[in-house]
C-alpha positions in Angstrom: 57.7 -13.8 88.3 55.5 -13.2 85.3 52.6 -11.1 86.7 50.1 -12.4 84.1 51.0 -16.0 84.9 50.5 -15.3 88.6 47.2 -13.6 87.9 45.9 -16.6 86.0 47.1 -19.1 88.6 44.6 -17.9 91.2 40.9 -17.3 91.2 39.2 -14.2 92.7 39.2 -15.8 96.1 42.8 -16.7 96.1 42.3 -20.4 95.5 44.8 -21.9 93.2 43.3 -24.0 90.4 44.6 -27.6 90.5 45.5 -27.5 94.2 42.3 -29.3 95.2 40.4 -26.3 96.5 38.1 -25.9 93.5 37.0 -29.5 93.7 36.3 -29.1 97.4 34.1 -26.0 96.7 32.2 -27.8 94.0 31.8 -30.9 96.2 30.3 -28.7 99.0 27.9 -27.2 96.5 26.9 -30.6 95.3 26.2 -31.8 98.8 24.1 -28.7 99.5 22.2 -29.2 96.3 21.6 -32.9 97.1 20.4 -32.0 100.6 18.0 -29.5 99.2 16.7 -31.9 96.6 16.2 -34.7 99.2 14.4 -32.3 101.5 12.0 -31.2 98.7 11.3 -34.9 97.9 10.7 -35.7 101.5 8.3 -32.8 101.9 6.4 -33.7 98.7 6.3 -37.4 99.5 4.8 -36.8 102.9 1.9 -34.9 101.3 1.3 -37.3 98.5 1.5 -40.4 100.7 -1.0 -38.8 103.1 -3.4 -37.8 100.3 -3.2 -41.0 98.2 -1.8 -43.7 100.4 1.3 -45.7 99.7 0.0 -47.9 96.8 -1.7 -45.1 94.9 1.1 -42.6 95.3 3.4 -42.4 92.3 7.0 -41.3 92.1 6.1 -39.2 89.1 3.7 -37.1 91.2 6.1 -36.8 94.1 8.9 -35.6 91.9 6.6 -33.2 90.1 5.5 -31.6 93.4 9.1 -31.4 94.4 10.1 -29.9 91.1 12.9 -32.4 90.5 13.7 -35.3 88.2 11.8 -38.5 89.0 15.0 -40.6 88.6 16.5 -38.9 91.6 14.0 -40.9 93.8 15.7 -44.1 92.7 19.2 -42.6 93.0 18.8 -41.1 96.5 16.2 -43.5 98.1 16.3 -46.7 96.0 12.6 -46.2 95.0 9.3 -45.5 96.6 9.6 -47.8 99.6 13.0 -46.3 100.5 11.5 -42.8 100.1 8.6 -43.6 102.5 11.1 -45.0 105.1 13.2 -41.8 104.8 10.0 -39.7 105.3 9.2 -41.8 108.4 12.7 -41.4 109.8 12.5 -37.6 109.5 8.8 -37.3 110.3 8.9 -39.3 113.5 12.1 -37.6 114.5 10.8 -34.0 113.9 7.1 -34.3 114.4 6.3 -37.1 116.7 5.9 -34.7 119.6 9.2 -35.5 121.3 9.6 -33.2 124.2 7.4 -30.5 122.6 4.9 -30.8 125.5 3.3 -28.5 128.0 5.6 -27.5 130.8 5.5 -29.9 133.7 2.8 -29.3 136.3 3.3 -29.5 140.0 0.6 -32.1 140.4 1.3 -35.5 139.0 -2.2 -36.4 138.0 -2.7 -33.1 136.2 0.7 -33.5 134.5 -0.2 -37.0 133.2 -3.6 -35.7 131.9 -1.8 -32.8 130.1 0.6 -35.2 128.5 -2.2 -37.5 127.3 -4.2 -34.5 125.9 -1.1 -33.2 124.1 -0.6 -36.6 122.4 -4.3 -36.7 121.5 -4.0 -33.4 119.8 -0.8 -34.4 117.9 -2.3 -37.7 116.8 -5.3 -35.9 115.3 -3.1 -33.4 113.5 -1.0 -36.2 112.0 -3.8 -38.7 111.4 -3.6 -39.0 107.6 0.1 -39.8 107.4 -0.1 -42.1 110.4 -2.7 -44.2 108.6 -0.3 -44.7 105.7 2.7 -45.5 108.0 0.8 -48.0 110.1 -0.6 -49.8 107.0 2.9 -50.0 105.5 4.4 -51.1 108.8 2.3 -54.3 108.6 4.1 -55.4 105.5 7.5 -53.5 105.7 9.6 -54.5 108.8 11.9 -51.5 108.2 9.1 -49.1 108.7 7.9 -50.9 111.8 11.4 -50.9 113.2 11.7 -47.2 112.6 8.5 -46.5 114.4 9.6 -48.6 117.4 13.0 -46.9 117.4 11.6 -43.4 117.4 9.1 -44.2 120.1 11.8 -45.7 122.3 14.3 -42.8 121.7 12.0 -39.8 121.8 8.6 -39.9 123.4 9.4 -42.5 126.1 12.6 -40.8 127.3 10.8 -37.4 127.5 8.0 -38.8 129.6 10.6 -40.7 131.8 12.4 -37.5 132.6 9.2 -35.9 133.7 8.3 -38.8 135.9 11.8 -38.9 137.4 11.4 -35.2 138.3 8.3 -36.1 140.3 10.1 -38.9 142.0 13.0 -36.6 143.0 10.4 -34.4 144.7 8.9 -37.3 146.6 5.7 -37.5 144.6 6.4 -41.0 143.2 7.4 -44.0 145.2 11.1 -44.7 145.1 10.7 -48.3 144.0 8.4 -47.5 141.0 9.6 -49.0 137.7 9.4 -45.7 135.8 11.0 -47.0 132.6 8.2 -49.4 132.1 5.6 -46.9 133.4 6.8 -44.4 130.8 6.7 -47.0 128.0 3.2 -48.1 129.0 1.9 -44.5 129.1 3.5 -43.7 125.7 1.9 -46.8 124.2 -1.4 -46.0 125.8 -1.3 -42.4 124.5 -0.9 -43.7 120.9 -3.8 -46.1 121.4 -6.0 -43.3 122.7 -4.8 -40.8 120.1 -5.0 -42.9 117.0 -7.1 -46.0 117.6 -9.9 -44.5 119.8 -9.8 -41.0 118.3 -9.1 -41.6 114.6 -10.0 -45.2 113.8 -12.9 -45.9 116.2 -14.1 -42.3 116.1 -14.9 -42.1 119.8 -16.4 -38.8 120.8 -14.3 -36.2 122.5 -16.2 -36.4 125.8 -15.7 -40.1 126.0 -11.9 -39.8 125.4 -11.6 -36.9 127.9 -13.3 -39.0 130.5 -10.9 -41.9 129.9 -7.9 -39.5 130.1 -9.1 -38.2 133.4 -9.7 -41.7 134.8 -6.4 -43.0 133.6 -4.4 -40.1 134.9 -6.0 -40.4 138.3 -5.4 -44.2 138.4 -1.8 -44.0 137.3 -1.0 -41.2 139.7 -2.6 -43.0 142.6 -0.7 -46.1 141.9 2.7 -44.2 141.8 2.1 -42.2 145.0 4.3 -43.3 147.9 2.4 -45.3 150.5 
């Protein structure tokens, strides 16, 4: 065999041009590049939406902060609305609190209070972007559906597992409907964290008093008789 022919038939990694491997390598690089670009756009969009609101935010500014071509927003997300939805999908999945909560406490009332306080802290931290998402959810059903989906698939299951642990130890009545209890507490925590704390501006002492009363009342109602 002609050695020079053989040398030119393979690249430095031993991949033969024309056998499909080059295309696969290039395709993998393109996928990585797109993923990195999408991530940069999502990060930039979250900041711009939080600062300016949905209507005032522009795709030009978002692309500029991300350091990419503005046209990629249309290509990857079908425009500004699609970009916000993508941010919501990632934001609520990664930052909604999920199971990133204080370790379970042995006492049910204390554990419920700690859960509510953790949600209050998170709601305050995320208040600017939450304002934008809620306002958009009123006119964009896809955003509303994503918020509901994330709540039902992350925060509620996390709380439900904590409550089931207490029931397994005999601290909660066997017939308690924990699925609905978890859903109710999760909804309540959002109301306290965003409405009372951010929208209504209730003072910290008043909110802490409500948390204590609610934790005591719920724990008392779940205790076996």
